[in-house]
N, C-alpha and C positions, 0 to 999 in steps of 0.2 A: 353617582347613586351608590348607596351602601346596602349591604345585606345584613340581616339581623335574624338570628335563630330565636323563635318565639315559642314558649311553652304555654299552651292553653289547656285548661281542664276540658275533658271530652265534651261535657255538656255545653260549655261556652263555645267551643269549636263548632259543635253541631248547630247551635243557634246562629252563629256568625255565618256559616255556610248557607243556612236557610235564607237569611236576610239578603246575603249577596246574590243568591240565585234569584230571589224575588225581585231584586233591583236590577237584574240582568247585568251584573258586573262580576269580576273575579273576587275571590276571597282576599287576595293581595290588595286590590284596589279598595275594597271595603275597609280593610284594616288601615290603609294609608289615610283614607278619608276620615275614619273615626279618630285617628290620632290628630289629624289636622284640625278637626272640629273641637277636640278637647283643648288643644293648645290655643286656638282662637278664643274659646270661652274664658280660659284662664287669663290670657293677655287682655281681653276686653274688661274683665273684672278689675284687673290691676290698673288699667287706664282710667276707669271711672273712680277708683279709690284715690288716685293721684289728683284727678280733677276736683274731687270733693274736698280735698285738703286745701285747695286754692279758693274755695267758695267764701264769699263774704255775705253773711246773713243780713247785714244791714242794707247792703245794696239790693239783695233779693227782695227784702221787705219794701224797699222804696219802689222797685219796679212793679211789684204787685199793687202797691197803693196807687200807682198812676193809671192802672187799668180802669176804664170807665165801668160803672155799674150798669150793665145791660142784662136783660133776661137772656138765657141761652137760646140759641137758634133751635128751630123745630128739629127734634131728633137728638139733641144734645142734652136734654133734661136728665136729671138723675132719677 
């Protein structure tokens, strides 16, 4: 595990402490979780970008065309 000196503006530090306290966790754990969530979001975005590059619109259209035309189930209407 590594240590990292972090400089936060006073206002952001105060908000982070409030949220950590309300979540019943330490400020350190809150910051670790926040960094992990940001990394996860960025990696997820990149994953879907790469998947989208592999998409074949003709195959997609063919799949949609094969779906039978049924009215939506109760509760699924627009």
